[in-house]
C-alpha positions in Angstrom: -3.8 -18.2 13.9 -4.9 -15.0 11.5 -2.5 -12.7 13.7 -0.6 -12.0 15.7 -2.3 -9.1 17.6 -3.7 -9.5 20.9 -8.0 -9.8 20.4 -9.7 -9.5 23.4 -12.8 -8.1 22.5 -15.1 -8.1 19.7 -14.5 -4.6 19.1 -10.4 -5.6 18.8 -11.6 -8.3 16.0 -13.6 -6.0 14.3 -11.1 -3.4 14.4 -8.1 -5.8 12.6 -10.7 -7.1 10.1 -10.7 -3.2 8.9 -6.7 -3.2 9.1 -6.8 -6.2 6.5 -9.5 -5.0 4.6 -7.6 -1.8 4.3 -4.6 -3.9 3.2 -6.5 -4.8 -0.4 -6.5 -1.1 -1.2 -3.0 -0.8 -0.3 -2.3 -3.4 -2.4 -4.3 -3.1 -5.9 -2.5 0.8 -5.0 1.2 -0.9 -5.5 -0.3 -3.1 -7.8 -1.4 -0.2 -10.4 2.0 2.2 -10.0 3.9 -1.0 -11.0 2.0 -2.1 -13.9 0.5 0.1 -15.0 2.6 3.2 -13.7 5.3 0.9 -14.3 6.5 2.5 -11.6 9.7 0.2 -11.5 11.2 1.3 -14.6 11.4 5.3 -14.3 15.2 6.1 -13.4 15.0 9.0 -11.0 18.4 9.7 -11.7 17.8 13.2 -11.8 16.3 15.8 -9.6 13.4 17.3 -12.7 13.2 13.3 -13.1 12.2 12.5 -9.4 9.8 16.2 -9.5 8.2 14.4 -12.5 7.4 11.8 -10.5 6.5 13.0 -7.2 4.0 15.5 -9.2 2.3 12.1 -10.8 
């Protein structure tokens, strides 16, 4: 089973495939944040640091 969402028509199946394909864009975005930008290493202890991170 690939999904637990209801699929009654071909259009439903295509919609779920589009959603799944978008997942990989999201995964790549977060991987870039974690490895390239080292977002997990940023300490947002002050308002200035938070503002700089949001600006990025």
